[in-house]
N, C-alpha and C positions, 0 to 999 in steps of 0.2 A: 453833510456827510463827507468825510475825508476820502479822497481817492487813493487807491493803492498805486504805487509806481513800480513797474516791472523793471528790475535791474538786470541788464545783460552784461556778459563779459566778466571781468574781474579774474582774480587768480583761480586756477583750477583747484578743485577740492578732491580729496582722496580719502579712502578708508584703508587702514593698515590693520591686518589681522596677524597676530604673532603670539608665540608662546615660548616661555623659557623655564627650564628646570635643570638643575645639576644632578647628574648620575655618574657613578664610577664608570669610566669608559669601557672597561672590559665586560661590564654587566649588560650593556645594551646590545641586543641582537636584532631588534625589529623596530622600525619607525613607521608610524601611520599618523595621519592628522589627529592630533589630540591624544594619541596613545603611544606607549613605549613598551616593547617586549624585552624581557630579561632572560639571561642564560638559564635560570632555574625554571623557566616556563611561566613565571608570574608576569602580570602586566601592570603598568602604572599609567596615570593620566597626566596630561600636561594641560593646564588651564590656558585657554586662548583668550587673548586680550584684543581690544579694538581701540584704535585711535583714529579720529576723523579730523580733517582740516586741510589747510593748504599744505603744500610740501614742506614749507618752513615750519609750520605749526606741528606737523606730524613728526618731523625730524627732532625738533626741540623736545617734544613730549617723550619720544622714544629714548633719546639719550638720557633724559632725566630718569626714566623707568629703569634703564640698564644700570645707571649709577646706583639707584636705590636697591636694585636686585642684589648687586655685589656688596653693598653696605650691609644688607640683611644677612647675607651668607658669610660675611667676614673674609679675612685674607686666606684662610685655609680651605674655604669652600664647604665647611661643615655646617 
């Protein structure tokens, strides 16, 4: 039977929780985790995302996500 080897040390691992959504600036009157309030009294949701890994892995995945986010929304934000 194979023995398991316990590996100690190595790069620190992290969990990043973040959310992104574009709203017209003057419409936002309230910010809470995962929720946004608007001037007309309505509320919206912001989906939270999770990235796990080393600092370098998290940074690389986050930057790719931000680029994709703005590619989806186009240059005018619509």
